C-alpha positions in Angstrom: 0.0 0.0 0.1 1.6 3.1 -1.4 1.9 6.1 1.6 -1.1 8.2 0.6 -3.4 4.7 0.5 -2.2 4.0 4.0 -2.3 7.5 5.6 -5.8 7.8 4.3 -7.1 4.8 5.9 -5.2 5.2 9.2 -7.1 9.5 9.2 -10.3 7.8 8.9 -10.0 4.8 11.5 -9.3 7.7 13.4 -12.0 9.6 12.6 -14.4 7.2 13.2 -13.0 5.8 16.4 -12.2 9.0 18.0 -15.5 10.7 16.2 -13.7 13.6 14.9 -13.2 15.0 11.8 -9.7 16.1 11.2 -10.3 18.8 8.3 -10.4 22.2 10.7 -6.8 23.9 11.9 -8.7 23.4 15.5 -9.0 19.3 14.8 -5.3 19.7 14.0 -4.6 21.4 17.0 -5.4 18.2 19.1 -2.9 15.3 19.9 -4.2 12.9 17.5 -4.0 15.5 14.7 -0.5 16.9 16.0 0.3 13.5 14.5 -1.4 13.2 11.6 0.0 16.6 10.4 3.8 15.4 12.1 3.9 12.9 9.1 2.8 14.9 6.0 5.3 17.7 7.3 8.0 14.4 7.7 7.3 13.3 3.9 6.6 16.9 2.4 10.7 17.4 3.5 12.1 13.4 2.8 11.5 12.5 5.8 10.5 9.1 5.3 12.1 6.7 7.7 10.2 9.3 10.5 7.4 9.2 8.5 7.2 5.2 8.7 7.8 5.1 11.8 4.8 7.5 12.6 2.6 6.1 10.7 3.4 2.6 12.5 2.9 4.0 15.9 -0.8 4.9 14.4 -1.8 1.6 13.3 -1.1 0.4 16.0 -2.7 3.1 18.1 -6.0 2.0 15.5 -5.8 -1.7 16.2 -5.9 -1.0 20.1 -8.8 1.4 19.7 -10.4 -1.2 18.0 -9.6 -3.8 20.2 -11.6 -1.4 23.0 -14.5 -0.1 20.8 -15.5 -4.1 20.2 -15.1 -4.7 24.0 -16.9 -2.0 25.9 -18.1 1.2 23.6 -18.9 3.0 27.1 -14.7 2.4 27.6 -14.1 3.9 23.6 -15.9 6.9 24.4 -14.4 7.4 27.9 -11.2 8.0 25.7 -12.5 10.2 23.0 -13.2 12.7 25.4 -10.1 12.1 27.0 -7.9 12.5 23.8 -9.6 15.7 22.1 -8.8 17.8 25.0 -5.9 19.9 23.5 -4.3 19.5 27.5 -3.9 15.9 26.9 -0.5 13.7 26.9 -0.5 12.0 23.5 2.4 10.0 24.8 0.8 9.4 28.5 -3.2 8.5 26.5 -1.1 6.4 24.0 0.1 3.9 26.5 -3.2 4.0 28.5 -4.4 2.8 25.2 -1.9 0.1 25.1 -2.4 -1.3 28.6 -6.0 -1.1 28.3 -6.1 -3.5 25.4 -3.5 -5.7 26.3 -6.4 -6.5 29.6 -8.8 -7.2 27.0 -7.1 -9.4 25.0 -5.4 -11.3 27.9 -9.3 -11.7 29.1 -8.3 -9.9 32.2 -11.6 -8.4 34.4 -10.9 -4.6 35.2 -12.5 -1.8 35.7 -11.1 1.7 34.0 -10.7 4.6 36.6 -8.7 8.0 37.0 -6.6 6.7 39.5 -5.2 4.3 39.8 -6.1 3.7 36.1 -7.3 0.1 36.4 -8.8 -1.9 39.1 -8.4 -5.5 38.2 -10.5 -8.5 39.9 -7.8 -11.3 40.0 -8.4 -14.7 42.2 -11.2 -12.7 43.8 -8.9 -9.7 44.9 -8.4 -6.1 43.9 -5.1 -5.6 42.4 -4.1 -2.0 40.6 -2.2 -0.7 37.8 -0.7 3.0 38.0 0.2 4.0 34.3 2.5 7.0 33.7 4.7 8.1 30.3 8.1 9.7 31.2 10.2 12.5 28.4 12.7 14.7 28.5 12.3 17.7 27.7 16.1 19.2 28.2 18.9 17.3 26.0 21.2 18.7 29.5 20.2 16.0 31.4 23.3 13.3 31.9 21.4 10.5 33.3 18.2 9.8 31.9 17.2 6.9 34.4 16.9 10.5 36.9 14.0 10.5 34.8 12.4 6.8 35.6 13.3 7.5 39.7 11.5 11.0 39.2 8.0 8.9 37.9 8.4 6.3 40.4 8.8 9.1 43.4 5.7 11.3 41.9 3.3 8.2 42.0 4.8 6.8 45.4 3.2 10.0 47.0 0.0 9.0 46.3 -2.5 7.2 48.0 -2.7 3.9 45.7 1.0 3.3 45.9 0.4 -0.2 47.9 2.4 -3.7 48.0 -1.0 -4.7 45.7 -0.5 -1.7 42.6 1.4 -2.0 39.4 3.0 1.5 38.2 3.6 0.6 34.4 6.1 3.3 33.0 6.4 4.3 29.2 10.3 5.2 28.9 10.6 5.1 25.2 11.7 8.3 24.9 14.5 8.2 27.2 15.4 5.0 26.3 15.8 6.6 22.2 17.8 9.7 23.5 20.1 7.2 25.5 20.3 5.3 22.6 21.1 8.4 20.1 23.5 9.3 22.5 25.6 5.8 21.7 25.0 5.0 25.7 22.2 2.7 25.7 20.9 1.2 28.8 21.9 -2.3 30.1 18.7 -4.2 31.0 20.3 -5.8 34.3 22.0 -2.6 35.2 18.4 -1.0 34.5 16.3 -3.7 36.9 19.4 -2.7 39.8 18.2 1.0 39.5 14.9 0.5 39.9 15.2 -2.9 42.8 17.3 -0.3 44.9 14.1 2.8 44.5 11.5 -0.4 45.2 13.3 -0.5 48.3 12.1 2.9 50.0 8.8 2.9 47.4 5.4 0.7 48.0 4.5 -0.3 44.7 4.3 -3.8 44.8 6.2 -3.7 41.1 7.2 -1.9 38.7 7.3 -2.5 34.9 9.4 -0.1 32.8 8.1 -0.4 28.6 9.4 0.7 25.9 7.6 0.6 22.0 10.3 -1.2 19.6 10.6 -1.9 15.9 9.9 -5.6 16.3 12.2 -6.5 12.6 12.0 -10.1 12.9 8.1 -9.7 12.8 8.1 -6.4 11.4 5.6 -5.2 13.8 5.9 -2.6 16.3 5.5 -3.7 19.6 5.7 -2.5 23.4 7.9 -4.8 25.4 8.7 -4.5 29.0 11.4 -5.1 31.8 10.0 -6.1 35.2 11.5 -5.1 39.1 9.6 -6.5 41.9 9.5 -5.1 45.4 10.0 -7.4 48.1 6.9 -6.7 49.6 4.9 -7.2 46.7 1.4 -8.7 47.2 0.8 -12.1 46.5 -1.8 -11.7 44.0 -0.7 -8.7 42.1 3.0 -11.0 41.9 0.1 -14.2 40.8 -1.3 -11.8 37.9 1.6 -10.4 36.5 3.2 -14.1 36.5 0.6 -15.1 34.2 0.2 -12.3 32.1 3.2 -10.0 32.6 5.9 -12.6 33.0 9.5 -11.1 34.6 11.6 -13.5 31.2 8.9 -11.4 29.1 9.1 -12.0 25.0 12.7 -11.5 23.8 13.3 -9.2 20.6 17.2 -9.4 19.7 16.8 -7.8 16.5 14.8 -4.5 16.8 15.5 -0.6 16.3 14.5 2.2 18.3 12.4 4.5 16.3 12.8 8.2 17.3 10.6 10.2 19.2 10.2 13.6 19.9 
């Protein structure tokens, strides 16, 4: 499928799923409108790799929104209302949608909340997931891991920071910027770093998520690193072992797409 056909298909799907027409200046000021505008800008300036990465991201978003619509139209309406606000974080919205669709695919009973984001019924017990997306705003920051620490500590001040709550962190942006500095994160080093933070934080587990391009399977996907607290709630551990196991899904040939 050529670029214009693929772009048009994605734009039409997003219009239908989000109940928004991307035709006015105001519509392109929303997070999704800006993403669509960026794709056209990349194409017109010959930045085809960035164009294709952003298309892949939006294709993934369309897939997830379709899964949510099929599962529960009211839940889709919640996300519609959220993303059409100009002040919403596009990255935070996209990550929250991705986790929501993941729970749907795993057939996990859940309730969408505001704080924490998801309440899950598992083996008769209640456990919770809070999501957060981290980005750098200044290239002067030397140790980008600090952004992960800041996010964990900021969320740890909330009342839901308990052993039965997992914090899911989208760290794609800082992974990309660290790689661009030729200093990619080492998995075991990052695990140890987060483990040390958890010595003084009550979250049951922290999962660091990264969007990658799986070259072998030729798809855009979300991978993670999981670090459990020593005091993790047994039900939360069982849930994570079933749905987000520590071994995860290893990908040997991948790329980290550029992130703004």
